[in-house]
C-alpha positions as CSV (number, residue, x, y, z in Angstrom):
1,X,0.0,0.0,0.0
2,X,1.5,3.3,-1.1
3,X,1.3,6.1,1.5
4,X,1.9,9.6,0.1
5,X,2.1,12.2,2.7
6,X,2.0,16.0,2.2
7,X,4.4,18.3,4.1
8,X,1.6,19.2,6.5
9,X,0.9,15.5,7.1
10,X,4.6,14.8,7.8
11,X,4.5,17.5,10.4
12,X,1.4,16.0,11.9
13,X,3.0,12.6,12.0
14,X,6.0,14.1,13.8
15,X,3.5,15.4,16.4
16,X,2.0,11.9,16.7
17,X,5.5,10.6,17.5
18,X,6.4,13.4,20.0
19,X,3.1,13.1,21.8
20,X,3.3,9.3,22.0
21,X,6.8,9.4,23.6
22,X,5.7,12.2,26.0
23,X,2.6,10.2,27.1
24,X,4.5,7.0,27.9
25,X,7.6,8.4,29.5
26,X,5.4,10.8,31.6
27,X,3.8,7.9,33.4
28,X,6.8,5.6,34.1
29,X,10.5,6.3,34.7
30,X,13.5,5.0,36.6
31,X,15.3,7.6,38.7
32,X,19.1,8.0,38.9
33,X,18.9,6.4,42.4
34,X,17.5,3.1,41.0
35,X,13.9,3.8,42.0
36,X,10.8,2.8,40.0
37,X,8.9,6.1,39.5
38,X,5.4,5.1,38.7
39,X,2.5,7.4,38.1
40,X,-0.3,6.9,40.6
41,X,-2.9,6.1,37.9
42,X,-0.8,3.3,36.5
43,X,0.4,2.0,39.8
44,X,-2.0,-0.9,40.1
45,X,-1.7,-2.2,36.6
46,X,2.0,-2.0,36.7
47,X,2.0,-4.3,39.7
48,X,1.1,-7.0,37.1
49,X,3.1,-5.5,34.1
50,X,6.5,-5.3,35.8
51,X,6.5,-8.9,37.2
52,X,5.5,-10.2,33.7
53,X,8.3,-8.3,32.0
54,X,10.8,-9.3,34.7
55,X,9.9,-13.0,34.5
56,X,11.4,-12.8,31.0
57,X,14.3,-10.4,31.5
58,X,15.6,-11.5,34.9
59,X,13.9,-14.8,35.3
60,X,13.5,-18.0,33.4
61,X,9.9,-18.2,32.2
62,X,10.0,-20.4,29.1
63,X,7.5,-22.1,28.6
64,X,5.6,-19.1,30.0
65,X,3.6,-19.2,33.2
66,X,1.8,-16.2,34.7
67,X,4.4,-15.0,37.2
68,X,1.6,-14.0,39.7
69,X,0.1,-17.5,39.6
70,X,2.9,-20.0,39.3
71,X,2.3,-23.5,38.0
72,X,-0.1,-23.7,35.1
73,X,0.6,-22.5,31.6
74,X,0.1,-18.8,31.1
75,X,-3.5,-17.7,30.2
76,X,-2.5,-14.1,29.5
77,X,-1.3,-12.7,26.1
78,X,2.3,-12.1,26.9
79,X,4.2,-11.5,23.7
80,X,4.4,-7.7,23.9
81,X,5.9,-8.0,27.4
82,X,8.2,-10.8,26.3
83,X,9.7,-8.4,23.7
84,X,10.1,-5.7,26.4
85,X,11.8,-8.3,28.7
86,X,14.1,-9.3,25.9
87,X,15.1,-5.6,25.4
88,X,15.9,-5.3,29.1
89,X,17.7,-8.6,29.0
90,X,20.1,-7.4,26.3
91,X,20.9,-4.2,28.3
92,X,18.2,-1.6,27.7
93,X,16.9,0.0,30.9
94,X,13.4,-1.1,31.8
95,X,11.8,2.3,31.4
96,X,13.4,2.8,28.0
97,X,12.4,-0.6,26.9
98,X,8.8,-0.4,28.0
99,X,8.2,3.2,27.2
100,X,9.8,3.1,23.8
101,X,7.9,0.1,22.6
102,X,4.7,1.6,24.1
103,X,5.3,4.9,22.4
104,X,6.0,3.3,19.0
105,X,2.8,1.3,19.4
106,X,0.8,4.4,20.2
107,X,2.3,6.3,17.3
108,X,1.4,3.3,15.1
109,X,-2.1,3.5,16.3
110,X,-2.5,7.2,15.6
111,X,-1.0,6.7,12.2
112,X,-3.3,3.9,11.2
113,X,-6.4,5.8,12.5
114,X,-5.3,8.7,10.3
115,X,-4.6,6.6,7.2
116,X,-7.8,4.5,7.6
117,X,-10.0,7.7,7.8
118,X,-8.1,9.3,4.9
119,X,-8.4,6.2,2.7
120,X,-12.1,5.8,3.3
121,X,-13.2,9.4,2.9
122,X,-10.2,10.8,0.8
123,X,-9.9,13.9,3.0
124,X,-7.0,14.8,5.3
125,X,-9.3,17.1,7.3
126,X,-11.6,14.1,8.2
127,X,-8.6,12.1,9.1
128,X,-7.2,14.8,11.4
129,X,-10.6,15.3,13.1
130,X,-10.8,11.5,13.6
131,X,-7.5,11.8,15.6
132,X,-8.9,14.7,17.6
133,X,-12.0,12.8,18.5
134,X,-9.9,9.7,19.4
135,X,-7.6,11.6,21.8
136,X,-10.4,13.5,23.5
137,X,-13.4,11.4,24.2
138,X,-17.0,12.6,23.7
139,X,-18.7,11.1,26.7
140,X,-20.8,13.3,29.0
141,X,-18.3,12.8,31.9
142,X,-17.9,16.6,31.9
143,X,-21.3,16.9,33.5
144,X,-19.8,15.3,36.6
145,X,-16.9,17.8,36.6
146,X,-19.1,20.9,36.4
147,X,-21.1,19.7,39.4
148,X,-18.2,20.7,41.5
149,X,-16.7,23.3,39.2
150,X,-19.3,25.9,38.1
151,X,-19.1,27.4,34.6
152,X,-17.3,30.6,35.4
153,X,-13.9,32.0,34.3
154,X,-12.3,29.9,37.0
155,X,-13.2,26.6,35.2
156,X,-10.2,26.9,32.9
157,X,-7.5,26.9,35.6
158,X,-9.6,24.2,37.4
159,X,-9.3,22.0,34.3
160,X,-5.6,22.7,33.9
161,X,-4.9,21.8,37.5
162,X,-7.3,18.8,37.6
163,X,-6.0,15.6,39.0
164,X,-9.1,13.4,39.1
165,X,-11.0,11.8,36.3
166,X,-14.5,13.2,36.0
167,X,-16.1,9.7,36.1
168,X,-14.6,6.3,36.7
169,X,-17.5,3.9,36.3
170,X,-18.2,1.3,37.4
171,X,-15.4,1.5,40.0
172,X,-16.6,4.8,41.5
173,X,-20.3,4.0,41.2
174,X,-20.9,6.3,38.2
175,X,-22.6,5.2,35.0
176,X,-20.0,6.8,32.7
177,X,-17.1,4.5,32.1
178,X,-13.5,4.8,33.2
179,X,-12.4,3.4,29.8
180,X,-12.7,6.4,27.5
181,X,-9.6,8.4,28.5
182,X,-6.0,7.8,27.4
183,X,-5.5,6.2,30.8
184,X,-6.2,2.8,29.2
185,X,-3.2,3.1,27.0
186,X,-0.8,4.3,29.7
187,X,-2.0,1.4,31.9
188,X,-2.4,-1.4,29.3
189,X,0.8,-0.9,27.3
190,X,0.1,-3.7,24.9
191,X,-3.3,-2.3,23.9
192,X,-2.2,0.4,21.4
193,X,-0.3,-2.1,19.3
194,X,-3.2,-4.5,19.3
195,X,-5.7,-1.9,18.2
196,X,-3.3,-0.7,15.5
197,X,-3.0,-4.2,14.2
198,X,-6.7,-4.6,14.1
199,X,-7.1,-1.3,12.2
200,X,-4.3,-2.3,9.8
201,X,-6.3,-5.5,9.0
202,X,-9.4,-3.5,8.4
203,X,-7.5,-1.0,6.2
204,X,-5.9,-3.7,4.1
205,X,-9.2,-5.5,3.7
206,X,-10.9,-2.3,2.7
207,X,-8.2,-1.6,0.1
208,X,-8.2,-5.1,-1.2
209,X,-11.9,-5.2,-1.8
210,X,-11.9,-1.7,-3.2
211,X,-9.2,-2.4,-5.7
212,X,-10.3,-6.1,-6.2
213,X,-6.7,-7.1,-5.3
214,X,-7.0,-10.3,-3.2
215,X,-3.7,-11.9,-4.5
216,X,-2.2,-15.0,-2.9
217,X,0.4,-12.9,-1.2
218,X,-2.2,-10.6,0.2
219,X,-4.1,-13.6,1.6
220,X,-1.0,-15.0,3.2
221,X,-0.1,-11.6,4.7
222,X,-3.6,-11.2,6.3
223,X,-3.6,-14.8,7.5
224,X,-0.2,-14.3,9.2
225,X,-1.3,-10.9,10.7
226,X,-4.3,-12.5,12.3
227,X,-3.0,-16.0,13.0
228,X,0.0,-15.0,15.1
229,X,-2.0,-12.6,17.2
230,X,-3.4,-14.7,20.2
231,X,-0.1,-14.3,22.1
232,X,-0.2,-10.6,21.4
233,X,-3.7,-10.0,22.5
234,X,-6.3,-12.8,22.7
235,X,-9.4,-10.5,22.8
236,X,-8.2,-8.5,19.8
237,X,-7.5,-11.7,17.9
238,X,-11.2,-12.5,18.5
239,X,-12.2,-9.1,17.2
240,X,-10.0,-9.7,14.1
241,X,-11.9,-12.8,13.3
242,X,-15.2,-11.0,13.9
243,X,-14.1,-8.3,11.4
244,X,-13.3,-11.0,8.9
245,X,-16.7,-12.6,9.3
246,X,-18.3,-9.2,8.8
247,X,-16.3,-8.6,5.6
248,X,-17.3,-12.2,4.5
249,X,-21.0,-11.3,4.9
250,X,-20.8,-7.9,3.4
251,X,-18.6,-8.6,0.3
252,X,-20.1,-11.6,-1.5
253,X,-17.6,-11.4,-4.4
254,X,-14.6,-12.0,-2.1
255,X,-16.0,-14.7,0.2
256,X,-13.7,-17.4,-1.0
257,X,-10.6,-15.2,-0.3
258,X,-11.8,-14.1,3.1
259,X,-12.8,-17.6,4.1
260,X,-9.3,-18.7,3.1
261,X,-7.8,-16.0,5.5
262,X,-10.1,-17.2,8.3
263,X,-9.2,-20.8,7.7
264,X,-5.4,-20.3,7.6
265,X,-5.4,-17.8,10.5
266,X,-7.2,-20.3,12.7
267,X,-4.8,-23.0,11.8
268,X,-1.9,-20.8,12.8
269,X,-3.7,-19.6,16.0
270,X,-5.0,-22.9,17.3
271,X,-1.7,-24.1,18.9
272,X,-1.5,-20.7,20.7
273,X,-5.1,-21.0,21.9
274,X,-4.5,-24.6,23.0
275,X,-1.5,-23.5,25.0
276,X,-3.5,-20.7,26.7
277,X,-6.2,-23.2,27.5
278,X,-9.7,-22.7,28.9
279,X,-10.5,-20.5,31.8
280,X,-10.4,-22.1,35.2
281,X,-13.5,-20.0,36.1
282,X,-16.9,-20.6,34.5
283,X,-17.8,-17.6,32.3
284,X,-21.4,-17.1,31.2
285,X,-21.1,-16.6,27.4
286,X,-24.5,-15.0,27.0
287,X,-24.2,-11.8,29.1
288,X,-26.4,-9.1,27.5
289,X,-26.2,-5.5,28.6
290,X,-22.5,-5.0,29.5
291,X,-22.5,-2.9,32.6
292,X,-26.2,-1.8,32.3
293,X,-27.9,-2.9,35.6
294,X,-31.5,-3.5,34.5
295,X,-31.5,-4.0,30.8
296,X,-34.2,-2.3,28.8
297,X,-34.3,-0.3,25.6
298,X,-34.5,3.0,27.6
299,X,-31.7,2.0,30.0
300,X,-29.6,0.8,27.0
301,X,-29.9,4.0,25.1
302,X,-29.4,6.1,28.2
303,X,-26.3,4.3,29.2
304,X,-24.7,4.6,25.8
305,X,-25.8,8.2,25.3
306,X,-24.0,9.1,28.5
307,X,-20.9,7.2,27.5
308,X,-20.7,7.9,23.8
309,X,-22.2,11.4,24.0
310,X,-23.2,13.0,20.7
311,X,-21.3,10.3,18.8
312,X,-24.3,8.0,19.3
313,X,-26.2,10.4,17.0
314,X,-23.6,11.8,14.7
315,X,-21.9,8.6,13.7
316,X,-25.1,7.0,12.4
317,X,-25.8,10.4,10.7
318,X,-22.4,10.1,9.0
319,X,-23.2,6.5,8.1
320,X,-26.5,7.5,6.4
321,X,-24.8,10.2,4.3
322,X,-21.8,7.9,3.4
323,X,-21.5,6.0,0.1
324,X,-22.3,2.3,-0.1
325,X,-18.7,1.0,0.3
326,X,-18.1,3.4,3.2
327,X,-21.3,2.2,4.9
328,X,-20.0,-1.4,4.9
329,X,-17.0,-0.3,6.9
330,X,-19.2,1.2,9.6
331,X,-21.1,-2.1,9.8
332,X,-17.8,-3.9,10.5
333,X,-17.2,-1.7,13.5
334,X,-20.8,-2.0,14.6
335,X,-20.4,-5.8,14.8
336,X,-17.9,-5.2,17.6
337,X,-20.4,-3.0,19.5
338,X,-23.0,-5.8,19.1
339,X,-20.7,-8.6,20.3
340,X,-19.5,-6.5,23.3
341,X,-23.1,-5.9,24.4
342,X,-24.3,-9.5,24.0
343,X,-21.5,-11.8,25.1
344,X,-19.2,-12.1,28.2
345,X,-15.8,-13.2,27.1
346,X,-13.8,-12.9,30.4
347,X,-14.5,-13.3,34.1
348,X,-14.7,-9.5,34.4
349,X,-17.5,-8.1,32.1
350,X,-15.9,-4.6,32.3
351,X,-13.1,-6.1,30.1
352,X,-15.5,-5.9,27.2
353,X,-14.5,-2.2,27.0
354,X,-11.9,-3.3,24.4
355,X,-14.7,-4.0,22.0
356,X,-16.3,-0.6,22.5
357,X,-13.0,1.3,22.3
358,X,-12.4,-0.2,18.9
359,X,-16.0,0.5,17.8
360,X,-15.6,4.1,18.9
361,X,-12.5,4.5,16.7
362,X,-14.6,3.6,13.7
363,X,-17.6,5.6,14.9
364,X,-15.3,8.7,15.3
365,X,-14.3,8.4,11.7
366,X,-18.0,8.6,10.6
367,X,-18.7,11.4,13.1
368,X,-15.8,13.3,11.6
369,X,-17.3,12.8,8.1
370,X,-20.6,14.2,9.2
371,X,-18.9,17.2,10.8
372,X,-16.9,17.7,7.5
373,X,-20.2,17.8,5.5
374,X,-21.7,20.2,8.1
375,X,-18.7,22.5,7.8
376,X,-19.2,22.8,4.1
377,X,-22.6,24.3,4.6
378,X,-23.2,28.1,5.1
379,X,-22.0,29.9,8.2
380,X,-24.6,28.2,10.4
381,X,-23.0,24.9,9.5
382,X,-19.6,26.0,10.7
383,X,-21.0,27.5,13.9
384,X,-23.0,24.3,14.7
385,X,-20.0,22.2,13.8
386,X,-17.8,24.1,16.3
387,X,-20.4,23.7,19.0
388,X,-20.7,20.0,18.3
389,X,-16.9,19.5,18.3
390,X,-16.7,21.3,21.7
391,X,-19.1,18.8,23.3
392,X,-17.3,15.9,21.6
393,X,-13.9,16.8,23.1
394,X,-14.7,18.6,26.4
395,X,-14.7,15.5,28.6
396,X,-11.5,14.2,27.0
397,X,-9.8,17.5,27.5
398,X,-10.8,17.5,31.2
399,X,-9.6,13.9,31.6
400,X,-6.3,14.6,29.9
401,X,-5.0,16.7,32.7
402,X,-5.2,14.1,35.5
403,X,-2.6,12.1,33.4
404,X,-0.4,15.2,33.0
405,X,-0.8,16.3,36.7
406,X,-0.5,12.8,38.2
407,X,1.7,12.3,41.2
408,X,4.2,9.5,41.5
409,X,5.0,6.6,43.8
410,X,8.6,5.5,44.1
411,X,10.0,2.2,45.2
412,X,13.5,0.8,45.1
413,X,14.1,-1.5,42.1
414,X,15.6,-4.9,42.6
415,X,19.2,-3.7,42.8
416,X,18.4,-1.2,45.6
417,X,15.9,-3.5,47.4
418,X,17.9,-5.8,49.8
419,X,15.4,-8.6,49.6
420,X,15.0,-8.5,45.8
421,X,18.7,-8.1,45.3
422,X,19.4,-11.2,47.4
423,X,16.7,-13.1,45.5
424,X,18.2,-12.0,42.1
425,X,21.8,-13.0,43.1
426,X,21.2,-16.1,45.2
427,X,18.2,-18.0,43.8
428,X,17.8,-19.9,40.5
429,X,15.9,-18.0,37.8
430,X,13.1,-20.5,37.6
431,X,12.4,-20.4,41.4
432,X,8.9,-20.2,42.7
433,X,8.2,-18.2,45.9
434,X,5.4,-18.6,48.4
435,X,5.2,-14.9,48.6
436,X,5.0,-12.5,51.6
437,X,3.3,-9.6,49.8
438,X,0.8,-9.1,47.0
439,X,1.9,-6.0,45.1
440,X,5.5,-5.5,43.9
441,X,6.8,-8.5,45.9
442,X,10.6,-8.6,46.0
443,X,10.6,-11.9,44.2
444,X,8.5,-10.4,41.4
445,X,10.9,-7.5,41.0
446,X,13.7,-9.9,40.7
447,X,12.0,-11.9,38.0
448,X,10.9,-14.9,40.0
449,X,7.4,-16.4,39.9
450,X,5.2,-16.2,43.0
451,X,2.5,-18.5,44.3
452,X,-0.3,-15.9,44.3
453,X,-0.1,-12.2,43.5
454,X,-2.9,-9.7,43.9
455,X,-5.9,-12.0,43.1
456,X,-7.7,-9.6,40.7
457,X,-4.9,-9.9,38.1
458,X,-5.0,-13.7,38.0
459,X,-8.8,-13.9,38.4
460,X,-9.4,-11.6,35.4
461,X,-7.1,-13.8,33.3
462,X,-9.2,-16.8,34.2
463,X,-7.3,-18.5,37.1
464,X,-9.1,-20.0,40.1
465,X,-7.7,-17.6,42.7
466,X,-10.2,-18.7,45.4
467,X,-8.8,-22.2,45.5
468,X,-5.2,-20.9,45.3
469,X,-5.9,-18.5,48.2
470,X,-7.2,-21.4,50.3
471,X,-4.0,-23.3,49.6
472,X,-1.9,-20.3,50.5
473,X,-3.7,-20.0,53.9
474,X,-3.2,-23.7,54.5
475,X,0.5,-23.5,53.7
476,X,1.3,-20.5,55.8
477,X,-0.7,-21.6,58.9
478,X,0.7,-25.2,58.9
479,X,2.2,-26.8,62.0
480,X,3.1,-30.2,60.4
481,X,6.5,-30.1,58.8
482,X,6.1,-33.5,57.0
483,X,2.8,-32.5,55.5
484,X,3.9,-29.0,54.6
485,X,7.0,-30.2,52.9
486,X,5.0,-32.5,50.7
487,X,2.6,-29.8,49.8
488,X,5.4,-27.3,49.0
489,X,7.2,-29.8,46.7
490,X,3.9,-30.8,45.1
491,X,3.3,-27.2,44.2
492,X,6.8,-26.6,43.0
493,X,7.6,-24.0,45.6
494,X,11.3,-23.4,46.1
495,X,11.3,-20.7,48.8
496,X,9.0,-19.3,51.5
497,X,8.8,-15.6,52.2
498,X,7.5,-14.6,55.6
499,X,6.7,-11.0,56.5
500,X,6.0,-10.2,60.1
501,X,3.4,-8.7,60.3
502,X,1.9,-9.9,57.0
503,X,0.3,-7.3,54.7
504,X,-2.0,-10.0,53.2
505,X,-5.4,-9.8,54.6
506,X,-7.2,-12.9,56.1
507,X,-3.9,-14.8,56.3
508,X,-2.6,-16.2,59.5
509,X,1.1,-17.2,59.5
510,X,2.6,-19.6,62.0
511,X,5.8,-17.6,62.4
512,X,7.3,-19.7,65.2
513,X,6.8,-22.9,63.2
514,X,8.8,-21.6,60.3
515,X,11.5,-20.1,62.5
516,X,11.9,-23.4,64.4
517,X,11.5,-25.9,61.5
518,X,12.8,-24.2,58.3
519,X,16.3,-23.0,57.4
520,X,16.4,-19.3,57.0
521,X,18.8,-18.0,54.3
522,X,18.0,-14.3,54.4
523,X,16.4,-11.7,56.7
524,X,15.7,-8.0,56.0
525,X,15.2,-6.1,59.2
526,X,13.8,-3.1,57.4
527,X,11.0,-4.9,55.4
528,X,10.6,-7.6,58.1
529,X,10.9,-10.2,55.4
530,X,12.6,-13.6,55.9
531,X,13.3,-16.2,53.3
532,X,13.4,-19.9,54.0
533,X,14.9,-22.5,51.6
534,X,12.4,-25.4,51.0
535,X,14.9,-28.0,49.6
536,X,17.4,-27.5,52.5
537,X,14.6,-27.6,55.1
538,X,12.7,-30.6,53.7
539,X,15.6,-32.9,52.8
């Protein structure tokens, strides 16, 4: 596909790159003192991200296991973090490795959104507006902000100094979702690349059917793009297959070629899907309504009007005014919206936001098309267009500054953390620890796998954390050395971490039992963590 950019577009793409690097490096750094400097709003997600990266860069995690749930094969799409880990392993500092790959991915996403919009509607202005609508979401979250910040001249400095997202549903009890701001990309660093790959698939499919150019090489390229994706992002792989099915239904002349792509991509993907395996938790497949409490037509429309804002009206308007071939593309994105509202595909239904974020990218392109047509009208069209654009970006503008103004949490990295440093230097890379803490455990920082990290992370990936927590309680409260040694060996646990007092809720640790019956190989008086060697103690 030939991409000819004007000088103005080259400048715009330079901005895309600069903004992408700024966004990612703003939220995560390593200080000259060897501290992990993590923005507060990514703190929780990075408690899973960093252990996964470190399991590849500092540990031995091939074949992969989820490092916060040691034992079974990994159920989480890990390949992005594997690449980051490889970069750190060959000498690139963690923040440069993660941020650079994340920034390149986000730049890739912005670029593909622009190229897709320009290809479909042949206008750079529509493509540029599509980017603006993507960066600044059009929800009605701003209504929550103005409840506490009246519409006076003081609202501008209030927005610039803002540190709190206007609405963070469902986690703060609000209807308007937490998933519309750029926060999802600073937290879920693999998401931008995955979305970009999906849009690239759609862009190529659109070009191939438009130019009637489904060559064998094109078929093989699309098959490889989709087929190798489960390890990158399993949900987006599913969305790619949904998009292929939509193209199959919409373009009768190319059904043979599209079916071939689906068939070959599934052949490539099946070994990856088999390795990931089924969820250990029962997931109700039919789960209509997403996060809508009491599902009805009125509640459905109300929920999505609050969350999508004027896009819910303007995108369909753009669809109606579009040409036949352009309309088909909208239906491809609409299929994602339908699937996300009907099915539950992970233990946490909120995770379906990935379907809606991708749908919204497509909807924004058609909204931009409608605004372009409106702008071409007389002066009233331009005035109305500016008013509509204001309401389409106001919430996103407000929610941009909490990322810019975010505070940081610092913690010593593994070289500066005595416990993590000991683990890194004195334990095998494939060791498994019965851990003392949930978040940023020293063993996790050092690249070792732990028995059970913060349960939400593993649960949302489909692991049975309730059973694992019961096992953890049993192991730490034991008073029978013979029985305990058998259980530790059976679960592949190499070392036991004990923190006194423990920070893990609802856990009772038999401290005196471990002190009297197990061989201690390390103690950190500052963190109150002790490490016991299982093989030496249970010989």
